[in-house]
N, C-alpha and C positions, 0 to 999 in steps of 0.2 A: 504494499498499500505505499506506505512513505519512505523514501529513501534516506534511511537514517542509520549512520555509521557507529560502530563501537564507540570513540572519543566522544561523540553528540552525546550517546546513551549516558556514558560517565559524566559528562557535565550536568544532563537534565538530573541524574542521582543525585550528585552532590548539590544542587541547587534545592531539590527536596528535600533532603536530610537536613539544609538549614532551615529551610523555610517553615517545614511540617515538625520538624525535631523527629529524633529517633525513637520515641514511646509510640508514637501514631502513625509512624512511615509503614511498618509493616502491613497494618489495618488499610491504608489509601491504596498500598501497592496491591492488593488481594481486591480492594473495590474496583480500582482502575484495570487491573486484569479482568475482572469477571464483566465489567462494561464493555472491554473491547473485544473479548469474546461472544457476547452477544451482539456486538455491533458486526463481526463477522461473519457471525450465523445469519444474522438479518440480511446482510447483503448476500451471501449464498443462497438463501431462500427468495430471494429478489430475482437474481439470476437465473434461478433454474426453473422460476415460474415465467419469467420472459421468454427463456427458452422452449419450455413446454408450450406455450403460445404460439410461438415462430413453429415449432412443428406440427400442431394444430393446423394452423393457417395453409402451412405447407400439405397437410393431408386433405383438408378441404379442397384445396385447388385441384391435388391428383384425382380426388373423387368426383369435382366436375367435368375433369377433362375425362376421367373413364365413361362417366356417364354420357358426354356427348358421343365417346364413340360408339357407344353401346346404340344409341338413337341412331347414328349412321349407319351402322352394320342393319339396324331393324329394318331402317327405310331400305335401304338396296336390297334386302332380302325380300320387303314385299314388293319391290317394282320387280324382281326378277320372277317371283312368285304369279304376280300378274301378268308379265309379259307370258310366262308357260301356260296361265289360264286362257290367255287369248290364243294363244298356238293351238290349244288342246281345243277351245270351243270351235275354232275355224276348221279344224280338222275333224272333229264331230260333224259339223254343219255341211260341210265337202262329203264326208260316209253316208250322211241323212240322204243327201239327193243322188248318191254314185250308186245305192242298190236299185232304186228305180231304174235308171239307165242301164244298170247289169241286167236287170232281169228282161228287158228289152230286148238287150243285143242274145239275150240266151234264147229266149221266145224267136226271136229272128233266126237265130242259128239253127233251133229246132225243126222248122219248117224246111220244107224240101222246097229245094230252088227249082224253078220252072224252066229259068232259062237255061239251065245247067244241062249239056249234054249227057245223056246216059253212057256210062263205061259198056262198051262192046269188046267181050274176048276175040280169040283168034279164029273162034267158028263163027263167027258173026250172031252169036248169040248174046243177048243183053246181060250184065253181070248184075245180080242183086246184091246191096249190102248187108251184112252179116249182122 
């Protein structure tokens, strides 16, 4: 705390011995030491409290950053899900219209073609499909 050397402590002790007297000096020294200890504990408590408050602020800032990132990820997931739903819905709508046209193609394919000539074997007899 203070930059006091040994020679300065000796001077302070001699002045205190002369001013206070040898009978009361030990009691004053104990009281002064106790007050100095209390002061140091108080300063340390204030330092630790300030440090804790700074850590709490850092943690709150970190929490808000994480919360923002979570919201961004949720939004991107929702966008991707909407895109997949759109693609799926359009595919389902296309599939709903496709079977009608497929049945028409199947019905047309199952009818005998009138303009297609009937195959003839080498003996000049018509070949019937099996």
